[in-house]
C-alpha positions in Angstrom: 0.0 0.0 0.0 1.1 3.5 -0.7 0.3 4.9 2.8 -2.4 4.2 5.4 -3.1 0.6 4.5 -5.9 0.4 7.1 -7.2 4.0 7.0 -6.3 7.1 5.1 -7.8 10.4 6.2 -7.4 13.1 3.5 -10.2 15.6 4.2 -10.4 18.2 6.9 -12.9 16.5 9.1 -13.1 14.8 12.5 -13.0 11.0 12.6 -13.8 8.9 15.7 -12.6 5.3 15.6 -13.9 3.0 18.4 -13.2 -0.7 19.3 -11.3 -1.5 16.1 -8.4 -3.9 15.5 -5.6 -3.2 13.1 -3.5 -6.3 12.3 -0.7 -6.9 9.8 -1.0 -3.8 7.7 1.9 -2.6 5.7 2.7 0.7 3.9 5.4 1.2 1.4 5.8 -2.4 0.3 3.9 -4.6 -2.0 2.7 -8.1 -0.9 3.3 -10.6 -3.7 0.5 -12.8 -2.4 -2.1 -10.1 -2.8 -0.8 -7.9 -5.7 -0.4 -9.3 -9.2 0.8 -7.7 -12.4 -2.0 -5.7 -13.9 -2.3 -5.7 -17.7 -3.3 -2.4 -19.3 -3.9 -2.9 -23.0 -0.9 -4.7 -24.4 1.6 -3.5 -21.7 1.6 -4.5 -18.1 1.5 -2.5 -14.9 4.1 -4.1 -12.6 4.6 -3.7 -8.8 7.8 -4.9 -7.4 8.5 -4.2 -3.7 8.2 -0.4 -3.2 8.4 0.4 -6.9 5.5 0.7 -9.3 6.5 0.4 -13.0 4.0 1.8 -15.6 4.4 1.2 -19.3 1.5 2.5 -21.4 0.8 4.8 -24.4 0.3 7.8 -22.0 2.7 7.1 -19.2 6.0 5.5 -18.9 8.1 5.4 -15.7 8.1 4.2 -12.1 6.6 5.5 -8.9 8.0 4.9 -5.4 5.6 4.0 -2.6 5.7 6.6 0.2 5.5 4.1 3.1 4.1 6.3 5.9 1.5 5.0 8.3 1.2 1.2 8.1 -2.3 1.1 9.6 -3.5 4.8 9.6 -2.3 7.9 8.0 -3.8 11.3 9.0 -2.9 13.7 6.2 -5.5 16.3 7.0 -8.1 16.2 9.8 -8.6 15.1 13.4 -8.5 11.5 14.4 -9.7 10.2 17.8 -8.9 6.5 18.6 -10.7 4.9 21.5 -10.3 1.3 22.8 -8.4 0.1 19.7 -5.7 -2.5 19.3 -2.8 -2.3 16.9 -0.5 -5.2 16.2 2.3 -6.0 13.8 1.7 -3.0 11.5 4.7 -1.9 9.5 5.8 1.0 7.3 8.9 1.3 5.2 9.7 4.9 6.1 7.8 6.5 9.1 5.1 5.5 11.5 4.7 1.7 11.6 1.1 2.0 13.0 0.1 5.6 12.7 1.5 8.6 10.8 0.2 12.1 11.6 1.1 14.8 9.0 1.3 18.5 9.6 -1.9 20.4 10.3 -3.4 17.2 11.6 -4.5 16.1 15.1 -4.4 12.7 16.8 -6.2 11.9 20.1 -5.3 8.5 21.7 -7.8 7.3 24.3 -7.0 3.8 25.7 -5.2 2.5 22.7 -3.0 -0.7 23.0 -0.3 -0.6 20.3 2.2 -3.5 19.7 5.1 -3.2 17.3 6.3 -5.8 14.8 8.2 -8.8 16.0 10.6 -8.7 13.0 13.3 -6.2 13.5 14.1 -6.2 9.8 10.6 -4.8 9.0 10.8 -1.9 11.4 10.3 1.7 10.2 13.1 4.1 9.8 11.7 6.2 12.7 8.6 5.9 14.8 8.2 2.1 14.7 4.7 2.6 16.2 3.8 6.3 16.0 5.3 9.1 14.1 3.8 12.6 14.2 4.4 16.1 12.8 1.0 17.4 13.9 -0.8 17.9 17.2 -1.0 14.8 19.5 -2.9 14.2 22.8 -2.3 10.9 24.6 -4.6 9.9 27.4 -4.2 6.1 27.8 -1.6 5.0 25.3 0.1 1.6 25.8 3.1 1.0 23.6 4.7 -2.5 23.6 7.8 -3.3 21.5 8.6 -6.9 20.6 11.8 -6.0 18.7 13.9 -2.9 18.7 16.9 -1.3 17.1 19.0 1.3 19.0 18.6 4.0 16.4 14.8 3.5 15.7 12.3 5.2 18.1 9.0 3.6 19.1 7.2 6.9 19.3 8.6 10.1 17.7 7.0 13.5 17.6 8.4 16.5 15.8 5.9 19.3 16.0 5.5 23.0 16.8 5.7 24.5 20.2 3.6 22.6 22.8 2.2 20.3 20.1 2.1 17.1 22.2 0.5 16.5 25.6 1.0 13.3 27.4 -1.2 12.6 30.4 -1.3 8.8 30.6 1.2 6.5 28.8 3.1 3.3 29.4 6.0 2.0 27.3 7.5 -1.5 27.5 10.7 -2.5 25.8 11.8 -6.0 24.7 13.9 -8.1 27.0 17.5 -6.9 27.3 16.7 -3.4 26.3 16.8 -0.2 28.4 14.4 2.7 27.8 15.7 6.1 26.8 13.5 9.1 26.6 14.3 12.4 24.8 12.1 15.5 24.9 12.2 19.3 24.5 9.9 22.0 25.6 9.9 25.8 25.3 8.6 28.8 27.2 5.8 30.9 25.8 5.5 34.6 26.1 2.1 36.0 26.8 1.2 39.7 26.8 -0.6 39.6 30.1 1.3 37.0 32.2 4.8 37.1 30.7 6.7 33.8 30.4 4.6 30.7 30.8 5.7 27.1 30.9 3.7 23.9 30.2 3.8 20.2 30.6 3.2 20.0 26.9 6.3 19.3 24.7 7.7 20.3 21.4 9.4 17.0 20.7 9.3 13.6 22.3 10.9 10.2 21.5 11.1 6.8 23.1 14.0 4.5 22.3 14.6 0.9 23.3 18.4 0.4 23.4 20.0 -3.1 23.6 22.8 -4.3 25.8 26.4 -3.7 24.5 28.4 -6.4 22.9 29.0 -9.6 24.8 26.3 -8.6 27.4 22.6 -9.3 27.6 19.9 -9.3 30.2 16.5 -10.9 30.8 14.9 -7.6 32.1 12.8 -5.1 30.3 12.9 -1.3 30.2 9.5 0.1 31.3 7.8 3.5 31.7 4.5 4.3 33.4 3.3 7.9 33.5 0.0 9.3 34.7 0.0 13.1 35.2 -3.6 13.5 36.5 -3.2 11.1 39.5 0.5 11.8 40.1 1.9 8.4 39.2 5.4 8.5 37.8 7.1 5.1 37.8 10.3 4.7 35.9 11.8 1.3 35.5 14.8 1.1 33.2 17.6 -1.4 32.6 21.1 -0.3 33.7 23.8 -1.8 31.5 27.2 -3.0 32.8 26.6 -2.0 36.4 26.3 1.8 35.6 25.2 4.1 38.5 21.4 4.2 38.6 19.6 7.5 37.9 18.1 9.7 40.7 15.1 7.9 42.2 12.3 10.5 41.9 9.9 8.1 43.6 10.8 5.7 40.8 12.2 2.2 40.4 15.4 1.0 38.7 17.1 -2.3 38.1 20.8 -3.0 38.3 22.0 -5.3 35.5 24.3 -8.3 36.2 27.1 -9.1 33.8 26.9 -12.3 31.8 29.6 -14.9 32.8 32.6 -14.9 30.6 32.2 -17.3 27.7 28.5 -17.9 28.3 27.0 -15.3 25.9 27.5 -14.6 22.2 31.3 -14.0 21.8 31.2 -12.6 18.2 30.9 -8.9 17.4 28.0 -9.4 15.1 25.5 -11.1 17.4 22.1 -11.3 15.7 20.2 -10.4 18.9 20.6 -9.6 22.5 19.6 -13.0 23.8 22.0 -15.1 21.8 24.1 -17.4 23.9 27.4 -19.0 23.1 27.2 -22.1 21.0 25.3 -24.9 22.6 24.1 -22.8 25.6 20.7 -21.9 26.8 18.6 -20.8 29.8 18.9 -17.7 32.1 22.4 -16.1 31.8 23.1 -18.9 29.4 24.0 -21.0 32.4 23.1 -24.4 31.1 24.2 -26.5 28.1 21.7 -27.7 25.5 20.7 -31.3 25.3 23.5 -33.6 24.2 26.2 -31.2 25.5 28.1 -30.9 28.8 30.2 -28.2 30.3 33.9 -28.6 29.8 36.0 -29.3 32.9 38.5 -26.4 32.4 36.5 -23.8 30.3 33.1 -22.4 29.8 32.5 -24.2 26.5 29.9 -26.9 26.1 31.2 -30.1 24.4 29.3 -33.0 23.0 28.5 -35.9 25.3 30.2 -38.4 23.0 33.7 -37.2 24.0 33.0 -37.3 27.7 34.4 -39.9 30.1 36.9 -41.6 27.8 39.1 -44.3 29.3 42.3 -42.4 28.4 41.0 -39.4 30.5 40.4 -41.5 33.6 43.7 -43.3 33.1 45.6 -40.1 32.8 43.9 -38.6 35.9 44.7 -41.7 38.0 48.4 -41.7 36.9 48.6 -38.0 37.5 47.2 -38.4 41.0 49.8 -41.1 41.8 52.7 -39.1 40.4 51.6 -36.0 42.4 51.2 -38.1 45.6 54.7 -39.5 45.1 56.1 -36.0 44.4 54.5 -34.8 47.6 56.0 -37.7 49.6 59.5 -37.5 48.2 59.8 -33.9 47.0 62.4 -33.0 49.7 64.5 -36.0 48.9 64.4 -35.1 45.1 65.4 -31.6 45.9 68.3 -32.7 48.0 69.3 -35.3 45.5 69.3 -32.8 42.6 70.9 -29.9 44.5 73.8 -31.9 45.9 77.0 -32.5 44.0 77.6 -36.0 45.3 76.7 -37.7 42.0 77.8 -35.1 39.6 81.4 -35.7 40.4 83.1 -39.0 41.4 83.0 -39.4 45.2 84.6 -41.9 47.6 82.0 -44.4 48.6 81.6 -46.1 51.9 83.0 -49.6 51.9 80.1 -50.7 54.1 77.3 -50.3 51.7 78.6 -48.9 48.5 76.3 -45.8 48.7 77.4 -42.2 48.8 76.3 -40.2 51.9 74.9 -37.0 50.3 73.4 -35.5 53.5 74.9 -32.2 54.5 74.3 -30.2 57.6 75.4 -26.6 58.2 76.2 -25.4 61.7 76.2 -21.8 62.7 74.1 -18.7 62.9 74.1 -15.0 63.4 72.9 -13.1 66.5 69.2 -13.7 66.9 69.1 -17.0 65.0 68.7 -20.5 66.3 72.0 -22.3 66.2 71.5 -26.0 65.2 73.9 -28.7 66.1 74.9 -31.3 63.5 72.2 -33.7 62.3 72.5 -37.0 64.0 71.4 -40.4 63.0 70.6 -43.5 65.0 70.0 -47.1 64.5 66.3 -46.6 63.6 67.2 -44.6 60.6 68.1 -47.4 58.3 65.9 -46.1 55.5 67.8 -42.8 55.1 65.2 -40.7 56.8 66.0 -37.4 58.5 65.5 -37.5 62.2 64.9 -33.7 62.8 66.5 -34.2 66.3 68.1 -30.8 66.7 69.4 -29.2 69.8 68.7 -25.4 69.6 69.9 -22.5 71.6 68.3 -19.1 71.5 70.7 -16.2 71.1 69.6 -12.7 71.8 65.9 -13.0 70.9 65.4 -9.5 69.8 62.3 -8.5 67.8 63.2 -8.7 64.1 62.3 -6.0 61.6 58.8 -6.5 60.4 58.0 -9.4 62.7 56.4 -9.3 66.1 56.6 -12.0 68.7 53.7 -14.3 68.4 51.3 -14.4 71.4 52.0 -18.1 72.0 55.8 -17.7 72.1 56.1 -16.7 75.7 59.6 -16.5 77.3 59.3 -20.0 78.6 58.9 -21.4 75.2 61.1 -19.2 73.0 64.2 -20.9 74.1 62.8 -24.3 73.7 62.0 -24.3 70.0 63.2 -27.7 68.7 62.3 -28.1 65.1 64.6 -25.6 63.5 65.9 -26.3 60.0 69.4 -25.5 58.9 69.7 -21.8 58.7 71.7 -21.6 55.5 69.8 -24.3 53.5 66.9 -23.5 51.2 64.4 -26.3 52.1 62.8 -28.2 49.2 59.4 -28.0 50.9 59.7 -24.2 51.2 60.5 -23.8 47.5 57.8 -26.3 46.5 55.1 -24.5 48.5 56.1 -21.0 47.2 56.0 -22.1 43.6 52.7 -24.0 43.8 51.1 -21.0 45.6 52.3 -18.7 42.8 50.8 -20.7 39.9 47.5 -21.3 41.8 47.1 -17.6 42.5 48.0 -16.7 39.0 45.1 -18.8 37.7 42.7 -16.6 39.7 44.1 -13.4 38.0 43.4 -14.4 34.4 40.7 -12.5 32.6 39.5 -14.1 29.4 40.0 -11.9 26.4 37.2 -10.8 24.1 39.5 -10.1 21.2 38.6 -11.3 17.8 40.1 -14.7 17.2 40.9 -13.9 13.6 42.8 -10.7 14.5 44.8 -12.6 17.1 45.8 -15.2 14.6 46.9 -12.5 12.2 49.1 -11.0 14.8 50.7 -14.4 15.6 51.3 -14.9 11.8 53.6 -11.9 11.8 55.9 -13.4 14.5 59.1 -15.2 13.6 58.8 -18.8 12.8 60.2 -20.0 16.2 57.8 -17.8 18.2 54.9 -18.7 15.9 55.5 -22.4 16.6 55.5 -21.7 20.3 52.3 -19.7 20.1 50.6 -22.4 18.0 51.6 -25.0 20.6 50.3 -22.8 23.4 47.0 -22.4 21.6 46.8 -26.1 20.9 47.2 -26.9 24.6 44.5 -24.4 25.5 42.1 -25.9 22.9 42.8 -29.4 24.2 42.0 -28.5 27.8 38.9 -26.6 26.6 37.4 -29.9 25.3 38.1 -32.0 28.4 34.9 -33.5 29.7 34.7 -35.7 32.8 31.2 -37.3 32.5 28.3 -36.7 30.2 25.2 -34.7 31.3 26.9 -33.0 34.3 25.5 -29.6 35.2 27.7 -26.6 35.8 27.5 -27.0 39.6 28.4 -30.6 39.4 31.3 -29.8 37.1 32.6 -27.2 39.6 32.4 -29.7 42.4 34.2 -32.4 40.4 37.0 -30.0 39.4 37.6 -29.0 43.0 37.5 -32.7 44.1 40.2 -33.8 41.6 43.1 -32.4 43.6 41.6 -33.9 46.8 42.1 -37.3 45.1 45.8 -36.9 45.8 45.0 -37.0 49.5 43.2 -40.3 48.9 46.4 -41.7 47.3 48.5 -40.5 50.3 46.1 -42.2 52.7 46.4 -45.5 50.7 50.2 -45.2 50.9 49.9 -44.6 54.7 47.9 -47.8 55.0 50.4 -49.7 53.0 53.3 -48.4 55.2 51.6 -49.9 58.2 52.6 -53.3 57.0 56.3 -52.3 56.5 59.1 -52.9 58.8 59.4 -50.8 61.9 62.3 -48.7 60.6 60.8 -48.0 57.2 57.3 -47.5 58.8 58.6 -44.7 61.1 60.3 -42.9 58.2 57.5 -43.3 55.8 54.9 -42.0 58.3 56.9 -38.8 58.7 57.0 -38.3 54.9 53.3 -39.1 54.5 52.4 -36.7 57.3 54.2 -33.9 55.5 52.6 -35.0 52.2 49.1 -34.9 53.8 49.8 -31.4 55.2 51.0 -30.2 51.8 47.9 -31.7 50.1 45.7 -29.7 52.4 47.6 -26.5 51.6 47.5 -27.1 47.9 43.8 -28.1 47.7 42.6 -25.3 50.0 42.4 -22.7 47.3 40.5 -24.8 44.8 38.0 -26.0 47.5 37.5 -22.5 48.9 37.0 -21.0 45.4 34.4 -23.7 44.6 32.5 -23.1 47.8 32.4 -19.3 47.5 31.5 -19.5 43.8 28.5 -21.6 44.6 27.3 -18.8 47.0 27.6 -16.0 44.4 24.0 -15.1 43.5 22.6 -12.4 41.3 19.1 -11.0 40.7 17.5 -11.8 37.4 14.1 -10.2 37.4 12.3 -11.4 40.6 14.6 -14.4 41.0 17.9 -14.9 42.7 20.1 -17.3 40.7 23.7 -18.5 40.7 26.0 -16.4 38.6 27.7 -19.4 37.1 24.5 -21.2 36.4 21.4 -19.0 35.9 19.2 -22.1 35.7 19.8 -22.8 39.5 17.9 -20.6 41.9 19.6 -19.7 45.2 18.9 -20.7 48.8 18.6 -24.4 48.0 19.2 -26.9 50.7 22.6 -27.9 49.5 23.7 -24.3 49.6 23.2 -24.2 53.4 25.6 -27.2 53.5 28.1 -25.1 51.5 27.7 -22.2 53.9 28.4 -24.6 56.8 31.5 -25.8 55.0 32.7 -22.2 54.5 32.1 -21.3 58.1 33.4 -24.6 59.6 36.4 -25.4 57.3 37.4 -22.6 54.9 37.6 -19.7 57.3 38.9 -21.6 60.4 41.7 -23.2 58.3 43.5 -19.8 58.4 43.2 -20.0 62.2 44.8 -23.4 62.2 47.9 -22.1 60.4 48.1 -19.0 62.5 47.8 -20.8 65.9 49.5 -24.2 65.2 53.1 -23.3 64.4 54.1 -22.3 67.9 52.3 -25.4 69.3 54.2 -27.6 66.8 57.5 -26.0 67.8 57.1 -27.1 71.4 55.6 -30.5 70.7 52.2 -29.6 72.2 50.3 -30.8 69.1 51.0 -34.2 67.6 51.1 -35.0 63.9 47.8 -36.8 63.8 46.1 -34.0 65.7 47.4 -31.4 63.3 46.3 -33.4 60.3 42.8 -33.8 61.8 42.8 -30.1 62.5 43.4 -29.5 58.8 40.4 -31.6 57.9 38.1 -30.3 60.6 39.5 -26.9 61.7 36.8 -25.3 63.7 36.9 -27.3 67.0 40.7 -27.3 67.0 40.9 -23.5 66.5 38.6 -23.0 69.5 40.7 -25.3 71.7 44.0 -23.9 70.6 42.7 -20.4 71.2 42.0 -21.4 74.7 45.5 -22.8 75.1 47.0 -19.5 73.8 44.9 -17.5 76.2 46.0 -19.7 79.1 49.6 -19.1 78.1 49.1 -15.4 77.9 47.5 -15.3 81.4 49.9 -17.8 82.9 53.3 -17.7 81.2 54.7 -20.6 83.2 51.8 -22.8 82.3 53.0 -25.7 80.1 51.0 -28.3 78.1 52.2 -31.9 78.3 54.3 -32.8 75.2 52.6 -34.8 72.5 53.5 -38.5 72.2 54.1 -38.3 68.5 56.3 -35.3 68.0 55.5 -33.6 64.7 59.1 -32.6 63.9 58.8 -33.1 60.1 55.6 -31.0 59.9 57.1 -28.3 62.1 60.1 -28.2 59.7 57.7 -27.1 56.9 55.3 -24.8 58.8 57.5 -23.3 61.6 61.2 -23.9 61.2 61.7 -22.0 57.9 60.6 -18.7 59.5 62.5 -16.3 61.8 61.5 -15.9 65.5 58.4 -13.7 65.7 57.3 -14.8 62.2 56.5 -18.4 63.0 52.8 -17.9 61.9 53.7 -16.6 58.5 52.2 -19.7 56.8 48.8 -18.5 58.2 49.4 -15.0 56.9 50.0 -16.3 53.4 46.8 -18.4 53.5 44.8 -15.3 54.7 46.1 -13.4 51.7 45.2 -16.2 49.3 41.7 -16.4 50.9 41.2 -12.7 50.2 42.2 -13.3 46.5 39.8 -16.2 46.3 36.9 -14.2 47.8 37.5 -11.3 45.4 37.6 -13.7 42.4 34.4 -15.4 43.5 32.2 -12.5 44.4 33.2 -9.6 42.2 31.6 -10.2 38.8 32.8 -7.0 37.1 36.3 -7.8 35.8 37.7 -4.3 36.1 36.6 -3.9 39.8 37.8 -7.5 40.5 41.3 -7.0 39.0 41.8 -3.6 40.7 40.8 -5.1 44.1 43.1 -8.0 43.6 46.0 -5.7 42.5 45.6 -3.7 45.7 45.7 -7.0 47.7 48.9 -8.1 45.9 50.6 -4.7 46.5 49.8 -4.9 50.2 51.2 -8.5 50.3 54.4 -7.4 48.5 54.9 -4.5 50.9 54.3 -6.7 53.9 56.7 -9.4 52.6 59.5 -6.8 51.9 59.1 -5.3 55.4 58.9 -8.6 57.3 61.4 -10.8 55.5 60.0 -13.8 57.3 62.3 -16.6 56.1 65.5 -17.5 57.9 67.1 -18.2 54.5 67.9 -15.1 52.4 67.3 -17.1 49.1 63.8 -18.1 50.4 62.9 -14.4 50.9 64.2 -13.7 47.4 62.2 -16.5 45.8 59.0 -15.5 47.7 59.4 -11.9 46.7 60.0 -12.8 43.1 56.8 -14.9 43.0 54.7 -12.1 44.5 56.3 -9.6 42.1 55.4 -11.9 39.2 51.8 -11.9 40.5 51.9 -8.1 40.5 53.0 -8.1 36.8 50.3 -10.7 35.9 47.6 -8.6 37.7 48.7 -5.5 35.8 48.4 -7.3 32.5 45.0 -8.6 33.3 43.9 -5.1 34.6 44.6 -3.7 31.1 42.7 -6.5 29.5 39.8 -6.1 31.9 39.7 -2.3 31.1 39.4 -3.1 27.4 36.7 -5.7 28.1 34.7 -3.4 30.3 34.8 -0.6 27.8 33.6 -3.0 25.1 36.7 -2.2 23.1 38.5 -4.6 20.8 42.2 -3.5 20.6 43.3 -2.5 17.1 46.5 -1.2 15.6 49.1 -0.3 18.3 46.8 -1.4 21.1 46.5 -4.8 19.4 50.3 -5.1 19.3 50.5 -4.1 22.9 48.0 -6.7 24.0 49.8 -9.4 22.0 53.0 -8.5 23.8 51.3 -8.6 27.2 49.7 -11.9 26.4 53.1 -13.3 25.5 54.5 -12.0 28.8 51.7 -13.5 30.8 52.2 -16.9 29.0 55.9 -16.7 29.8 55.1 -16.5 33.5 52.2 -18.9 33.8 52.9 -21.4 31.0 56.4 -21.4 29.6 58.4 -21.1 32.9 56.6 -24.1 34.5 56.9 -26.0 31.3 60.7 -25.4 31.0 61.1 -26.1 34.8 59.3 -29.5 34.4 61.4 -30.3 31.4 64.7 -29.4 33.1 63.6 -31.3 36.3 62.9 -34.4 34.2 66.1 -34.1 32.3 68.3 -33.5 35.4 66.7 -36.3 37.3 67.2 -38.7 34.4 70.8 -37.7 33.9 71.6 -37.9 37.6 70.0 -41.4 37.9 72.0 -42.5 34.9 75.3 -41.2 36.5 74.3 -42.8 39.8 73.8 -46.1 38.0 77.2 -45.8 36.3 78.8 -45.1 39.6 77.0 -48.1 41.1 78.2 -50.3 38.2 81.8 -49.0 38.7 81.8 -49.7 42.4 80.4 -53.2 41.8 83.1 -53.8 39.2 85.8 -52.6 41.6 84.5 -54.9 44.4 84.5 -57.9 42.1 88.0 -57.3 40.9 89.2 -57.1 44.5 
């Protein structure tokens, strides 16, 4: 139809339309099912789309359809609409439902007007109403089912005070916020001077969608009634922007979509498009036949889940990790000693080389340790940790304060001191594992275009390009790892957190096996397994705490409170109360265990089994140990009976590496890590999260530089280097989070900058550990080979004699 497909008012008269319905009218386009080619004489009259072609003896040319007013066009006159319904009316140019021309008037009285559901059929402006004339709205209800940011629902461009709105409601589609623009002018009257009015000169309502990579399930809404004083404004705030002033109105704060859940491409067809194979609120669930990957947000097909090779690899990795935890100190001593790198004189009694070394000495304020001794029960080559220590000038060290539990009666009796000039393998092991676990919390997934990233990699030299391709292949492999089919997001999180805890199960099995060993070997192995159990608790703490806190992070979607990581799960379910109990009973009190236990371990008040039980069930032990510390503070001479099983090996890990007054530093480190975990779990905005974590790391670095808690200088250097590396990684991810929050894809020099920063981050968190593992494996293999050659040489010399 040319214009006004339902009604066209051309004369200067008043028209009153009541109880009418206008459905599926279109202006400015031809409908092939209704319009056919018309033959005039021997030449046809053809209509194609918005063009009319005329070929006759009198006329020859084409006419373009105007396309104004899909249902009604008021060209001249006054139109009053009462109790009418408009739905799915379209116009190619202006006014999808109604177009009001100049010198015309429109009166809306209780009209319900719905826009088209097809965004591609929307008008250029005024998708429902467009007006140049005089408009009076008393009961207009505008509902948009689809919207474009630049296309208004209602647009009025008239003379001064040409539109009066007394009762109107506007509702946007899901994921769109409502934006209102209006202008009004003052009028000069001869008798009263300047006069203002509620009438407007121009008025527009826009429904704007969420920015790229974001979407919401809420709707922008406006309800205005001037006569009864009702002004309710409900709009959608995008990206956590500050809400507008609340003039007795309402507002909704929008929650970010979890990274990797929503449409990642720049050209998403709509606001509610999820990532491939995702569905439901916040795209939190995978579609049928797909399961969430174990190490990424991607949903993979069920056919690749639970393969035998995956379970075999996991079991073998658990066994290797358990053995590494049990024998890590021996491996470090074995690799760091020079006994097998150069020929040594071997003992004639057993043919083995004694590679144990003990350093005696100390400066003022340090604990002086006597040489390490062995006895007849140490036939398995196990360290006895029987040191005789003497306190010299216990003055407060810079940055360290005397712990409350270390009263004067106990300071001089610390018995589990490690050699002061030796960098313990346990200390180095703990520091490095802590670093890589904390670095995983700092990573912010990039929203860069994949094709642009590949083009940047293609410009690198061949060697670096091969390394980058290998890094991407490793990331793609882990992104497709699936444990079991049909696991929900919550179940996948629990399974991922429980995998490191499987190492503890292997350690327990080894402990049961050692019960059947000989007495000498059993005593030595129990010490090693005790240390391995403690290290397992330390290493699995972060993952378990992050899992528990993530399952408590809820956001509001409409009227419901749902999990941020899985919008299909509503909050305050019964299992969440169990998670809250776990956090209050285990996660938080575990910090208290490491703050209170070191001094008790040093004077043998706590046995090794008691400490391991305290790591598993911290709350009751923290309460009891707090009572012991209070008793010591009130009665300095009060002494607890020594434990029957002295935890010397555990104390050598948690207490002995630190200087006097800094014995509880292991607990301080865990408190810092818990703060990073809490920030990572509860702050959904990547920019705010990274800034908060950066401040936490800076405070940790300053505290470490001031305290210098380790006895060994190299240990302080290593710990300071790891925290400094965390600082660099957090800065890199802060830049990435800033680009992501600003919805900006780096281009040109910024793209080169981000490529360099990505490579620097990969060097810290991927290439350094990979090279370290390769060097460790090569050094261990070479040293075992040399030890075998020395063994064969000694056997040959013995046979010749």
